[in-house]
KEGUMAR-812164 format. One record per residue: z, y, x of N, C-alpha, C in turn; residue in one letter. Coordinates in steps of 0.02 Angstrom, whole numbers, plus 32768, in hexadecimal, padded with zeros to 4 digits. Layout:
N
ZYXZYXZYXA ...
! end
This chain:
177
8F55965AD4CD8F89962AD4BE8FCC9644D4D5M 8FFF9630D4B490439643D4C690609612D4F8Q 90919629D51E90B495FCD54B90DA95C8D522A 90E3958ED53F91079558D51E914C9570D50AH 91619566D4CB91A19580D4B391DC9568D4DDP 91D8952CD4F9920D9512D5219219953DD55FQ 91E79562D57491EC9587D5B291F095D2D5A8H 91FC95E9D56B92059630D561924E9641D56DQ 925B966CD59F92A0967AD5B192C4969FD579P 93009688D569932996ABD538936396CDD55AT 937796B4D59293AE96D1D5B8939496E1D5FEN 93979721D613937B9732D65493A09711D68EP 93DB96F6D681940296D5D6B693FB9689D6B5F 93D6966FD68593CB9627D680939D9611D6B9A 93A595D3D6D0937895BBD705933095B9D6EBP 930395C7D71892BC95C6D70792A3957FD707R 9273956ED6DC9258952AD6DA923A9516D71DP 924794D9D732922A94BED76F91E494A5D75FR 91B494BBD787916E94AAD77C914F9485D7B7L 91249456D7A890FC9435D7DB90B89458D7DBA 90A49472D81590639492D81D90379461D842V 90059445D81F8FD99413D83B8F929430D83EL 8F7A9439D87B8F3B945CD8878F05942BD89EI 8ECE942AD8798E939405D88F8E6D9435D8BDD 8E7D9433D8FE8E629464D92C8E169461D932A 8DF99428D9208DB09422D9228D8F9445D8E7E 8DB69457D8B48D9C9478D8788DC394B7D867N 8DE194D6D8998E069514D88F8DF79542D8CAA 8DFB9582D8BE8DE995B3D8F18E2795C9D919R 8E2595C0D95A8E5B95D5D9858E669621D982A 8E319646D9788E36968FD9748E6296A6D93AA 8E6E967AD90A8E96968CD8CF8EDD966FD8D4Q 8EF19654D90D8F319632D9148F6D9660D908A 8F6C969CD9258FA496CAD91B8FA996DED8D1A 8F7096EBD8B28F6E96FCD86B8F8896C2D842Q 8F749686D8548F8C964AD8328FD89645D833L 8FF5964BD86F903D9643D8759062967BD851M 904696B6D84E906496EDD827906496DCD7DDA 902E96BED7C5902A96AAD77E905B9671D770Q 90609640D79D908E9608D79490D69623D78DV 90E89654D7B5912B9670D7B4913D968DD770A 910C96A0D748911A96BAD70491349683D6D6K 91239644D6E59137960CD6BA917695E9D6D2F 918695EFD71191C195CCD72C91C095CBD777G 91E8959ED79391EF9597D7DC91C7955AD7F4K 919A9566D82291719530D83E919B9508D86FA 91B494CED85991DE94A5D88491B6946FD8A8T 917E945CD88E9151942DD8AF910E9450D8B5A 90F59458D8F190B5947AD8FD908A944CD928R 90559434D90A90299404D92D8FE09416D923R 8FBA940ED9588F729419D9548F4F93DAD96DA 8F1F93C2D9478EFE9382D9548EB6938DD96AY 8EA29365D99B8E5D9368D9B38E569344D9F5G 8E199344DA0E8E0B9327DA508E10935FDA83D 8E499363DAA38E58939BDAD08E329396DB12W 8E0B9361DB1B8DE3935BDB588D9F937FDB50T 8D8F9396DB138D4F93B7DB088D559402DB14T 8D1D9421DB228D1C9469DB2C8D22948EDAEAT 8D13946DDAB28D17948CDA708D5D94A6DA61Q 8D909485DA7B8DD59499DA6C8DF494C5DAA1L 8DCD94DCDAD28DE69507DB078E0A9545DAEBA 8DF09567DAB88E1495A1DA9E8E59958FDA82P 8E5F9554DA648EA0953EDA4A8ED19530DA83W 8EB89513DABA8EE49501DAF28F0B953EDB0CK 8EEB9578DB0A8F0B95B5DB238F4495CBDAF6K 8F4595B6DAB78F7795CDDA878FAF959CDA7BL 8FA6955EDA8C8FD7952ADA7A901E953BDA93L 9024954CDAD29066955BDAEE9083959BDACFH 905A95CEDACA9070960FDAB0908B9609DA69T 906A95E1DA3F907E95DAD9F990AA959CD9EDL 90BD957ADA2290E8953FDA1D90CA950AD9EES 908A94FBD9FA906794C9D9D3905D948BDA00I 90709452D9E790699414DA0D902293F8DA04R 8FFD93EFDA3B8FBB93D0DA358FC19385DA2AP 8F9A936BD9FD8F989323D9EF8F52930ADA02C 8F4E92E5DA388F0E92CEDA538EF19296DA27Q 8EB1929EDA188E8D926AD9F48E479265DA14Q 8E3C9232DA3C8DFC9229DA5D8DC59219DA2AF 8D89922EDA3A8D4E921EDA108D2D91E0DA2DR 8D4091A6DA158D239168DA2D8CDE915DDA0FF 8CD39176D9D28C94916FD9B08C8391B2D98FT 8C4791CAD9978C359209D9788C2E9200D92CS 8C3E9235D9088C379234D8C08C729216D89BG 8CA591FFD8BF8CE091E2D89E8D169217D898K 8D45920CD86B8D7A923DD85D8DBC9228D87CN 8DBC9218D8BC8DFA9203D8DE8E2F9239D8DCA 8E1A9278D8E58E4992B0D8E38E6892B6D89ET 8E3F92B1D86A8E5892B5D8258E8B927ED818D 8E7C9242D82F8EA99209D8248EEB9213D847S 8EEB922DD8848F299239D8A98F54926DD885A 8F3592A3D86D8F5A92D7D8498F7892BAD809L 8F519293D7E58F699276D7A58FA39246D7B2I 8F9E921DD7E68FD491EED7F590159213D806M 900F9247D82F904B926FD84090689291D803D 903D92AAD7D7905592CAD79A907C9299D76FA 9063925CD7699086922AD74190C99217D760M 90CC9213D7A3910C9205D7C4913E923DD7B7E 9128927BD7BC915592B4D7AF916B92B4D765L 913D92A4D739914C92A2D6F29182926FD6E3L 917A9233D6FD91AA91FDD6EE91EC9206D713H 91EC922BD74B922A9239D76F92519271D74CA 92309296D71F924F92CED6FB926B9302D72CR 9248930DD763925E933DD79592469384D788S 921A938CD756920193CED744920093D6D6F8V 91FE9414D6E291FA9422D69A91B49437D684E 9186943CD6B29142944FD6A091139444D6DBG 90D29446D6CB909E943AD6FC906C9472D6FCF 90559485D737901E94B4D7408FE6948CD761C 8FAF9482D73D8F77945DD7588F419490D76AI 8F2F9491D7A98F0194C4D7C28EBE94A3D7D2V 8E8E94ACD7A58E4B9491D7AD8E2194A8D772S 8DE194A5D77B8DB394B2D7438D919472D72ES 8DAD943AD7448D9193F8D7398DAB93DAD6F8D 8D7F93C7D6CB8D9493ABD68A8DB59366D690S 8DB29347D6CB8DD29306D6D58E1D9308D6CAD 8E3B9343D6C88E849349D6BF8E979351D676Y 8E68934ED6488E779356D6018EA89321D5E9T 8E9C92E3D5F98EC892ACD5E48F0E92B3D602G 8F1292C9D6418F5392D3D6618F7B9309D63CL 8F5A9341D62D8F7D9377D60A8F96935FD5C6A 8F6E933BD5A38F829321D5618FBD92F1D567S 8FBB92C6D5998FF19295D5A3903392B7D5B4R 903092EAD5DD906D930FD5EF908A9330D5B1I 905F934ED5889076936FD54B9097933ED51BQ 90819300D51A909F92CED4EE90EA92C5D4FCE 90FF92D4D539914592CDD54B916D930DD53CT 914B9341D524916D937FD513917093B2D54BG 914F93A3D583914F93D3D5BA91139401D5B4L 911B943CD5D190E6946ED5CF90B19460D604A 90749471D5F4903C946BD623901894AED625V 901594CAD6618FF19509D66B8FB494F9D697Y 8F7A950CD6808F3D9500D6A58F269540D6C7G 8F079539D7008EED9573D7268EA8955FD740F 8E76958AD7348E33957AD74C8E0495B3D73EG 8DC495A3D73C8D9095D4D7348D7795D5D6ECQ 8D539608D6D98D3A9611D6958D0F95D6D67FR 8CED95B5D6AC8CC0957ED6998CE4953CD68FW 8D26953CD6918D4D94FFD6858D3D94E2D640T 8D3894A1D63C8D28947FD5FD8D5B9491D5C7A 8D41949DD58B8D6C94B0D5528DA1947BD544A 8D92943CD5518DC29406D5448E00940CD571S 8DF7941ED5B08E309427D5DD8E589465D5CAF 8E35949AD5BB8E5794D8D5A68E8294CBD568V 8E6694A8D5378E8A949AD4F88EC5946AD503A 8EC29440D5368EF89410D5438F359430D563A 8F2F946FD5788F679491D5998F8B94BFD567C 8FCC94C8D5728FF194F8D5488FD6953ED551D 8FC4954DD58E8FA5958DD59E8F779581D5D9E 8F3D95A2D5D98F0E959CD60F8EFE95E2D62AF 8F0695EAD66B8EF9962BD68B8EB69626D6AFI 8E889651D69B8E479655D6BD8E509684D6F9F 8E549667D7348E62968FD7708E2A96BFD781L 8DED96B1D76C8DB696DED77B8DB4971AD74CD 8DE1971ED71C8DE49757D6EE8E24977FD6F5E 8E519769D71F8E92978AD7268E8997CCD74CE 8EBD97F4D7488EC19832D76E8EBC981FD7B8V 8EA0984AD7E38E9B9838D8298EDD981CD844P 8ED797E9D86A8F1197C4D8838F3997EED8B4A 8F7B97E3D8B48FA39802D8E88F9297E0D92AP 8F9A9804D9608F8F97E4D9A18FD197CAD9BAT 8FCD9796D9E1900A9777D9FB9021979FDA37L 905D97B9DA34907A97DEDA6C909997ACDA9CA 90AD97C4DAD590CE9798DB06910E977CDAE7A 911D973DDAF591599720DAD891989742DAF3P 91C7974CDAC892089767DADC9230972DDAF6C 924F9732DB31927296F9DB4E92A996DCDB20P 92C79706DAF692FE96EDDACD92E996D8DA87Q 92B596F5DA6C92A396E6DA27926096C5DA1ET 923896BEDA5391F8969EDA4C91C196D0DA3DG 918796B9DA25914E96E5DA19915E9718D9E3P 91409752D9EB91469786D9B990FF979AD9A5T 90F997BBD96D90B897D1D95690B6981CD954Y 907E9839D96890789881D96690359892D946S 903198CDD9278FF298DFD9058FB998E3D938P 8F7E98D3D9218F4398D6D94C8F31991FD959R 8F24992ED9968F109972D9A98EC8997DD997A 8EB999BCD9858E7499CED97D8E5C99CDD93AG 
! end
């Protein structure tokens, strides 16, 4: 799929599209976070970076180590009942708030969960771009609902996150080996 026409740069000095990066941390791999952010940078500037999940669980421990380094805001969602989609609901509600505030020009939804198909379709109805990121086993309906979908498990090996530069923030460097 091609990038959304609204976000194809025509002037190299034009401002880059502002993007909301919304990560379902319970359905995304922390090991692919640096690769993810490098891919997001190809579409625009990540101005809202949020990761959703129950941060009290050990399952999200790998994500906890990356949140500060990648400037991702954790959004706590306790699991009051097993089998419910509280994390999905929180992500969707935040996406709708950002959509109606018109604070971004596009969305990056990071999950392999088909529950975000309706959200992607709704965002597109407003003319904004939706970029999906997930694994090869992501449901075809979610993949089709995005302007472009990046299968992170098929990408070139991810860059590793280098130490943050005090003046410019995190930088990316090629993976050694």
